[in-house]
N, C-alpha and C positions, 0 to 999 in steps of 0.2 A: 377498485380499478375501473369499473364500468362507467364511472362518472367522468373519466378522463377522455379527452378527444384522442381517438386512435391515431398515432403518428404514422406518416407515410414512410419513415425510415426505420420501421420495425416490422419484422416478418412474423406473422402469427402461424404457429404450427399446431397440428393435432396433438392431443394429450399423449397419445400412444407413440408418438414419434420421438426418437432419441436424438441427441446432438451427434451421436455417431452416424446416424442416418443422414443428417445434414452434411456432415463432413464427407461421407462417401459420395454424396450427390455432387458436391463441389469438386472432388477429385475426378469424378467421371467426366465432368465438363471441362477439365483442364487439358493442357497446362494453361495457367493464367500468367499474364505478363507481370502482374503485381501480386505480392503476398496478400493473404486474406486472414483477418482475425474473425473467428466465429465467436460471437458474444452470446453466452447463454444466460439470459436474465433470470431464468428459473433458478439458476445456481445462486444468484445474489439473494433472491427471496428465501431460498432454503437456508443460506448462511444466516440471514437475519432471524429466522425462526429458531435455528439452533442456538444463536447467541441469547435470545430471550429465554429459551428453555434452560440453558446452562447457567446463565448469570442474570437472573431476573432483577436484581437490585442495581445492576450496572447499565446505565443508558449509553448506547454507542453514539459517538460523535464522529462520523466518517471523515477520515483525512483526505480532503479533496485532492491533494497533490498526488495521491497514489494512482488515480485514474479518473480523469474528469470528463469521460464520455457523457454527453448530455442525457443519454437514455439511462445510464446507470444512476446519474444524479436524480433524474425524475422519479425513478423507481424508489430511491431512498427518501426523497421528499415525501412521496405518497405513503411510504411505510412509517413515517414519523421520526426518522433519525434526526439527530443533531449533526452539526458540521464543524470540523476543525479546519479553519482557514488560516493561511500563513502569509497572505499578501493582500494588498488592495484589490488586485485582480480577482482573487478567489472570493473576497467579500462581495464584490460587485456581482460575480457570477451567481452566488447563492441567493443574494437579495433579489436579483432579477428573476430567480425561480419562485419568488414569493415566500422564501423562508423568513420567519420572524426573527428579529435580532436576538431574542433570548434563546434561539436554537443554534446560535453560533458562538464558538469560542475562538478568539483571535490568538491562536497558539503559536505566536512568533515572539521569542524573547528579545529580538533585535529589530524593532519596528522603525520604519522611516517616519519622519514627522508628517508628510502628506497622508500616509496611510492612517496614522493616529487621528488626524483631523477628519479624515473621511469616516472612520469608525465612529467618531464622536457625532458627526452630522447624521449618521444613520442609527445612532443609539445602540451600536454593538459595544457593549460595555465590559463584558468579561474577557480578560486578556492576561497573558502571562508575562512575568519578568524574572530575571535571575541575577541582576546586578544593580549596584548603586546608581550608575549613570542612567540606566534605563528607567529606574524608579523616578529619578529626578526629572527625566524627560516627560514621562507620563504625567507627573505632577504639574508640569508647566503647560502641557497641551491638552490633557484630558483628566483633570483633577478628580472628577466624579467617577472615574472608571472603577470597575470591580476587579481587583487584582488577585492573581493566582501565582504564588511563588513556586518556581520550578527548581527542584533540587536534583542533584546528580546521584543516581544509584544504578550503576552499570552491571549488566550481566557479562560474564566472561565468555558465554557461548552464544554469540550473536553474529549475524552477517556483517554488521558494522556497528560500532558504538557511536551514539549521538552525544555522549557525555564529553567527548573531546571538544565539542563546540558549544553546547548549552548545558545549563544546570549548575547551581551553586553548591558548594560544600554544605551538607546538611548539619554538620556539627558546629562549625565556627561561623561561616558566612551567613547561613539562613537566619539564626537568631539576631545577628547584627542588622540584617536587612529588615527584619520585622520591627526592630527598635527604631530604625530610621523611618519606616513607614508610619509609625505612631507619631514621630516628631513632625512629619509632614502632613499629618491628619489624612492619610490615604486609607482607602477602604480595601483592606486585604480580606478576601473571602475564602481562600482555600490554598491547598498545596497540590502540586502536580509533580510527576516524575515520568521518565521514559527509560525503560531498561535497555533499549537498543533494538535495532531492526531484525525481524525474523528470529526471535529469541528461542533457544532450545532448552532453557533452564527455567522451568515453571515455578520453582520455589523462590526465585528471586523476587517475584511479586509479593509474596508473603513478607519477606524482609523489608521491602520498600514501603508496604502499607504500615508495618510496625514503626518504621522510622517516621513516617508521616504523622502517625498518632502522637509521637513525642513532640513534634512541632505544633500540632494542634494544642497540646497541653501547654507548651511554652507560650504560644500566642495568647491563650486565655489568661495566663499569668500577667501579661502586660496590657490586657484590656480588650483583646479581640475575641469574637465568637465566630470562629470559622465554620462554614457550612457546606463546603465543596471539597471533595477529594477527586482528583483526576488521575487515573492510573495509567494514562498514556496509551501507547501502542506496543508493537513488538510481537503481536500474535501471528502464528503461521497461517497460511491460507492455501497451501497446495492440497490436492485431492487426498493425499495419503497422510495428512497431518491434522488430525482432529484437535479440538481445543479442550477436551474434557479435563485433562490433568491440569491445565492452566486455570480453568474455571474452578476446579476443586480447591486449589491453593488460594485463589482469590476469594472465593466464598468463605473459606475457613478464616482468612485474615480479616475480611470486613465484618463478618459476624462477631469476631472476637474483639477487634479494636474499634469498630464503628457500628455497634448494634443499632437496630432500627429505631430504638427509643431516642437515640442521639439526634435524629432528624438531619443527618448529614447526607447531602445529595452526592451520589457517586456516579461518575461518568468515565468513559474511556475514549481513546482516539484510534480505533482500529482502521487500518487501510488495507494492507495486504490480505488480512483475513477475509474481507468481503469480496475481493475481486480477483485474487490470484488464479483461482481455479475456474473463473468464469470465461476465460478467453483461451481458445485453442488456435494455434497458428497452422494454416495450411500453406506451405511453401512448395516450390517446384525447382527441380534441377534444370538450370538453363544452360549449363556447360559442364564439361568434365575434362580432365587431363590425366593420362596414364603415364607414370614415371617408373623407370627401372633403376632401382638403387643397387649398386654393387656392394656386396657385403665383404667383410674382412676375409671370409673363407673363400671368396671368389664367386660365390653364387649371386644370383640376382633376386631382389625382392620387388615384386610389383606393388606399387602404391598408387592409389587413385585419389585425385583431388576433385571434389565436387564443389560447384559454385551455385549457390541458391539465390533466389530473388529476394532474400531478406538477410540481414546481418546485424552487426552491432550498432549501426546507425538507425536501425528500425526496432526490432523486438528484443535484441540481445545485449543491450547495455549492461544489464545486471550480470550476464554471463561473462562479459569481458572484464568488468571492473569490480564485481562483488562476489565472484566465485559461485554464482548460482548455476547449478547443474543443468545442462541442456540434454534432454533424453530424446533422441529422434525415434519416431515411429515410422517404419517403412514396410512396404509389402515385399515379402520374399518371393521372388519368381521361382518356379520349378527349375531345379538344377543350377540356380545361381550360386556362383562361388563367392566366398568371403575374401575380402582384401583389407589390408591395412589402409586406412583412408584418412583424409582431412576434409572437413566441411567448412567452406568459406562463404562469406557474404558477397554481394554483387559488386562492391566498389573496388576501386583501384588501390585502396589503402591496405597495406600488408598486415596491419593490426586487425583488419576486419575478418577475424577467424572465429567461428562458432565452436568447432570441435577440432583441435589440432591433431589428435591421434585417437582414432577409433576404428574398430573392425566392423565392417558393414558388408552385407551381401551386395553384389554389384548392382548399381542403379543405372538407368538409362536417362538420357536427356528427356525432359518432360515428366519424369516420375515425381510423385508427391513425397514430401517429407513433412510429417506432422509433429508438432511440439505442443505439449499441454502446459498448463499453469503459467501462462504468460500475461496475466491480466494486471500485474502489479509493477509499477515503475518501469514499464517498457516503452510503450509508444509515447508516453508523456515526455520522455527524454529524447525521443527520436529527432532526426534531422534528415532532410532530403539531400544528403551529401551525394555529390557526383550526379545529381539529377534523378536519382532513384527515389521513387515515391514511397511514402510510409504505407504500411499495410492498410488495405481497405477494411473497415470494420462493418460486419453485417450482423445485426442484432436479431435474436430470436426469442420468442416467449410463447409458451403454450396457452391454448385457449382457456383452459381452466384457471391458470395463474392470472391471466388478464382479467 
């Protein structure tokens, strides 16, 4: 890292300082008008080391769509990761970082013609497909591409399934597509799958690798020598969700079905794993409303509505639309009573609700509310709706890590 020019948008902190210290300092200087994302780049580095220790045969290709903060990307470029790009814009982004084309997989089964032509002009040759029309399109516009056939193998325990949109049936469609590829003289180099986002079912990777092995064998029977297995993403990234059990299932599968002697290159497309726990949100209560709800028995229930300076148009898209749990961290004041509460975002939209029903100790205007594990698929989906700005991202890294 010492060979890099130190960026002005990165804060260097002492090795003994914790991110908790950073957050407490931000809180002490609040309240702030805009929400703040505390980006812990040490966490990204630790995640990479853990990945390499747990799955030494699987090279990570980071899914740029998950969080494209330039400081995260620069760290990953320097660490030597590959990159999963899904659009012309993402290809341009990573090539501008100086990433070599061979470190990129164009993992988009439904590519536009201009993006194909751009990839060809930049020699980004490894790309996915999952259907006949896509294969014919690539044949027309990028016939020398190195193709990776995406099959469908969904986990039933995921935040959401990607197989609804992408991935061919591995039993019937995949062999037919391989036969068509031979007819078109296309260069198919591998098989890929994606079990679904934030998977909770580690053994599904074993089954998917086994199915991929069957397709490798079929491809060989019709003249292909496949050399790439892409096990996709789906790995958890929250602080309390280690990947050891996933790694154990994957290592067992690849060692059995793709032993080292086969010389098959194995990659993955982790996104959430690398960045979910790297960002902590520091938000503030900028308004509150106390409501007295009359109960059926004639008593009154006090309910408090809190309005934060961040909501579903900022950090909490996944909370609103993907059932990702939002766990608030608040400071309990001495003697504070607990009340049934609702926590809302700042906009005028009634769907901008973070926590519709939760018991909290009473908070005052200006108090901080902290949320962890917000680094994945949050701010990249944000919009400055109602004129409320997206969170300000402040990045930190320890001197020793730098």
